[in-house]
C-alpha positions in Angstrom: 128.8 79.7 153.6 131.6 80.4 156.0 133.4 83.7 155.5 136.7 82.0 154.9 135.2 80.0 151.9 133.6 83.2 150.5 136.9 85.0 150.7 138.8 82.1 149.2 136.3 81.8 146.4 136.3 85.5 145.7 140.1 85.5 145.6 140.2 82.6 143.2 137.5 84.0 140.9 139.2 87.5 140.9 142.6 85.9 140.1 141.1 83.9 137.1 139.1 86.8 135.9 142.0 89.1 135.7 144.0 86.5 133.6 141.0 85.1 131.7 138.5 87.7 130.9 138.9 88.6 127.4 141.4 85.8 126.6 140.8 84.5 123.1 140.1 80.8 122.4 137.8 78.4 124.2 138.9 75.4 126.2 136.5 72.5 126.3 136.1 70.3 129.5 133.4 67.7 128.8 131.8 66.1 131.8 129.2 63.5 132.1 127.5 63.0 135.4 126.4 59.4 134.5 127.3 58.1 138.0 125.4 60.7 139.8 122.0 60.7 138.2 118.7 61.4 139.9 115.3 61.7 138.5 113.4 64.9 137.9 110.2 63.6 139.5 108.9 60.3 140.9 108.2 58.0 138.1 110.0 60.0 135.5 113.1 58.5 134.0 114.6 61.7 132.8 118.3 61.8 133.7 119.3 64.8 135.8 123.0 65.4 135.6 124.5 66.4 139.0 125.3 69.9 137.6 121.6 70.6 137.2 120.7 69.7 140.8 120.4 73.2 142.1 118.0 75.9 143.0 118.8 79.6 142.4 117.2 82.9 142.3 116.7 84.7 139.0 117.8 88.4 138.8 114.1 89.2 139.3 113.9 87.2 142.6 112.0 84.2 141.3 113.1 80.7 142.2 114.6 78.7 139.4 115.3 74.9 139.6 118.1 73.5 137.5 116.3 70.2 137.2 113.7 72.0 135.1 116.4 71.8 132.3 116.6 68.0 132.4 115.6 66.0 129.3 115.9 69.0 127.0 118.7 70.8 125.3 120.0 73.8 127.1 122.8 76.4 127.1 124.0 78.1 130.2 126.2 81.2 129.8 128.4 82.3 132.7 129.0 86.0 132.8 129.7 89.1 135.0 128.5 92.6 134.2 132.0 94.1 134.3 133.7 91.6 132.0 134.5 93.3 128.5 134.4 89.9 126.8 131.0 89.2 128.4 129.8 92.5 127.2 130.8 91.5 123.7 129.2 88.1 124.0 125.8 89.4 125.4 124.3 90.3 122.0 125.6 87.1 120.5 123.9 85.1 123.3 120.6 87.0 122.9 120.5 86.7 119.1 121.3 83.0 119.1 118.7 82.4 121.8 116.1 84.3 119.9 116.7 82.2 116.8 116.5 78.8 118.5 113.3 78.2 120.3 113.9 74.4 120.7 116.9 75.0 123.0 116.6 76.6 126.5 119.0 79.5 127.2 120.0 80.5 130.7 122.4 83.3 131.7 124.3 82.9 135.0 125.5 86.1 136.3 127.9 86.3 139.2 130.4 88.5 141.3 127.9 91.4 141.6 124.7 92.4 143.2 121.5 91.6 141.4 121.0 95.4 140.6 124.2 95.4 138.5 123.2 92.2 136.8 119.8 93.6 136.0 121.4 96.8 134.5 123.5 94.4 132.3 120.5 92.5 131.2 118.6 95.7 130.4 121.5 97.2 128.5 121.9 94.1 126.3 118.2 93.3 126.1 118.5 89.8 127.6 115.2 89.9 129.4 113.6 87.2 127.2 115.9 84.6 128.6 116.2 83.3 132.2 118.9 85.2 134.0 120.2 83.9 137.3 121.8 86.0 140.0 124.5 83.6 141.2 126.2 86.2 143.5 127.7 83.4 145.7 129.0 81.5 142.8 127.0 78.3 143.7 125.9 77.5 140.2 129.3 78.4 138.7 130.8 75.8 141.2 128.4 73.1 140.2 129.6 73.4 136.6 133.4 73.8 137.6 133.4 77.4 136.2 136.1 79.6 137.7 136.3 82.3 135.1 134.1 84.2 132.7 132.9 83.8 130.2 132.1 80.2 130.1 129.4 78.1 128.5 127.7 74.8 129.5 125.9 72.8 126.8 123.4 70.3 128.3 122.1 67.6 126.0 118.7 66.1 126.3 120.6 62.9 127.2 122.1 64.6 130.3 125.6 65.0 128.8 127.2 68.3 129.9 130.0 69.9 128.0 131.6 73.0 129.6 133.6 75.4 127.5 135.8 77.8 129.4 136.5 80.9 127.3 134.9 82.8 124.5 132.8 81.5 121.6 132.0 83.4 118.3 128.5 83.7 117.0 129.4 80.9 114.4 130.8 78.6 117.2 127.8 79.2 119.5 125.3 78.6 116.6 127.1 75.4 115.6 127.0 74.1 119.2 123.3 75.0 119.5 122.5 73.4 116.1 124.2 70.1 117.4 122.2 70.2 120.6 119.0 70.8 118.6 119.8 67.8 116.3 120.2 69.9 113.2 
């Protein structure tokens, strides 16, 4: 990525982080990538939303394909290790993920080196969920996320609903139950 774009992205993220991190209330921005579907594999009719068409590294260095989430309910949580609101939401994310084995949970850390993200994951015991090291903000951009925290709810049907802002444990649980068909 050209240095100019990295700088512009960093400035934009920093500006929104300063004004948004810790701001109460969630804003929902539903999106549906119906016009840009692809298929997970040849002969497979699973709808893959444009947002899931990415490859990223986990905090541990393994390759993760967003298309692996296609056709099943998933929650992506966008966080940074230094955000106080993210620190508050981390145990909520971990607890709701542990209680819902039929929904896939993925954390998407950004704006830091993998070592700082790993320390965050260790501190809040999030190692049982996939945690991506999105240092360049590529996955964040795919979902239109410019501030943390944010959430993306991906239905088995490919519908993507992005919530920018905080969610309480009850709000997250309700969203997850809806994804799981409960």
